[in-house]
N, C-alpha and C positions, 0 to 999 in steps of 0.2 A: 591280255585280258585272258584269266583260265576259263578252264571247263566249265566251272561251276559259276561264274561270273556271267559266262554267255548264254548258259541256263538259263539262269536267273532273268538274264535282258529278253530271253526268247518267252519265258512264259509273261513275263512283263507286259511283253509289250502284243501276244496275244490275247490275254486279260484286259489291255485296254481296249483293243479292238472290239472284243468281244462286248466290253460292256457299253462304248460308244454307237455300238452298232445296233444293240437292245434300247438305247434310249432315242434312237432317230425314230427308230420304228415305232418306238409306244408315242413319239409326239405324231407321227403321222398317222399314226391309228386315232389317237384324238381330235387329232384336226379333222379327221375322214369322218368321225362318229358325230362331232360337232355339225361339220358340212350337211350329213344326214336327216340329223334332226331339225334342220334350218331348211331341208327341201320343201319346195312347195309352201311354205311360212311366210308370211306378211312380217313378220319381226323376228331377227336371228333369233337361236336357241341360247346365246348370251344375254340375250335383253329380256327374256322372259322371265316367270317369278322363279322357276326353277333353274333356269341357268345362273341367277342371283343366288340359289343357292350354293349350287355348284362353287360358283367364285368363292362365298364365304366360306365354304369349306376346303376350299383352297387355300385362303388366306390362314386358317385355322391351324392347317395341317404347314403351312410355310413358318410360321411363328413357331409352331413347336420346335421347329429345326433348332431354336437356340436353345433349346433345353442342355444339347451339349458342352458348347462355350461356356452357359453359365454355371453348368456342373464344376465346369474345369477350373472355372474362377473364384466361384466360392468355397470348393472344396480341394484345391492344389495338391496334387499328388504325384510321388515319382510314379507312380503309372497310370496308364490311359484308361479312362474310363469305358470298356469294351461294352458294356451294353447300351450304356448310352451314346456311342456311335457309332452303332449299329441302327438305333433308332434316328438315330442326326441322318445317317445316309438313307434309308427307307422316306423318312418323309421329307426330305431332298430331291427325291425323285416325283413321290407320290402327289405330294402339294404343285409343284410346277404341273404335273401331268390336268392336274385340276382345275387349273387356271388355264391352259391350254383349251380345254373343253369349255370351260366358260368364253373363252374370247374369239376360239375359232379364228378365224381368219379376217375379222373385222373389226377397222382401227378407224374411228373418225376422230380422233385429237392426238397432242403431241404425248400430254402426259402418260398414258395407257401405252404409247409407241414404246417411249424411253423404259416405262418400269418393263415392258416384255422383252427390250434388248437388254436392259443391268440384268433380270432374271436368265438369259440365255446364259452371259457370260457367268453367274454366280453356277447355274450349275454346271457348263464347261471347266469352269475352273475347279468345282469341289469332285468331277472326275478325276482332273489331274492331281489334286492333292490328296484322293484314294490311292494311285500309283505312288505319288511320295511318299505317303504314312507308309506303305507298305515296304519299300528302300529304306527308309529309315527305322522302322521296325526291326527288318532284318539288320540293317547292322547294328544296331542296340543290341540284340541278343547275341552275335555275335561276339561286339566287345564284351557284352557282361559276361559270355562263356571262359573268355579268354581270360579275364581278369579271376573268375573262379578257380580257373586253370594256375593261375599266378601265387593262390591261394591270399589273396584280399578277404578283408570281412566286408559281409554283406551288406554295414553301413558305409564303409568306403567306397565298396563297388556302386550303391543306388545313389551316392554321392557324385561319383565318377560320371554314369551314364547321363544322369540329369544334367548334367554341368555341356555334357556332349550334345545331348538333345538340343540345350537350348541355343546353344551354339552352330547346326544347323544348320547351313547356309541355304539349302533349295526348300527346307521346310520354312524359313522365314520370308524368303522372296515370295514364297505361295502364299504366306499370311498377309503380305503387303497387297496382294492383288484381292485374295478372298474378301477378307473380313471389310474393306472400304465400300467394294461393290457389294456385300451384302449389305451393309446400311445404305446406299444408293438405292437399292431395290424397294427396302422396307420404306423409304422416305417417298419413293416416284407411287408405290402402293398406295399409300396410305393419304395422298394428293389425289389418286385416282378412286379413292373409294370414297373420300370427301368430297369431291366434286359430284361422284355418281349419286351421293344422297342428296346432296344442295341442287341441283339439276331434277331428279327424277324419283327421288324418295330410297324408302328400303325395298317396296313393291316391285 
């Protein structure tokens, strides 16, 4: 591996460590804040009206995450929609944090436990996917510059880069994990919401 490659790996590793550390810190803070709100209370915060409100907000933000893949499918393009990708990343962190604040450490049924576990897998795979995205984008940009240097037309370059992106093994493997786990998380979450509404109502 050349010097540039080692520098890229070091930068990516430092970025991943920083993101994981920040995510763990945010989750611990959310759980600690929920515990503080539940202190000396008969009912845990997540089971109160305000706790339900936080849970609904977390669900809304989490559902908003689907905007990015939906835009990609409705408007297929060679260029990734960067603004929606940023929204996707922010909502993908903020939504689970609100859900952690809603749930705290209080689990009394299998469905919310499965929903929480699948959400953790989705968030972790999303963090890893962001790193995969950075590597893939770097490789595609390098390939684009090389093809431009060879004198190819923009149409041929776009077609070549698009084909290269569709054959990216690491990204396809990540999609094979992230997408099904996201769907599983949504199914468990909807089951949890339906069960909560059936047994306890909206309040």
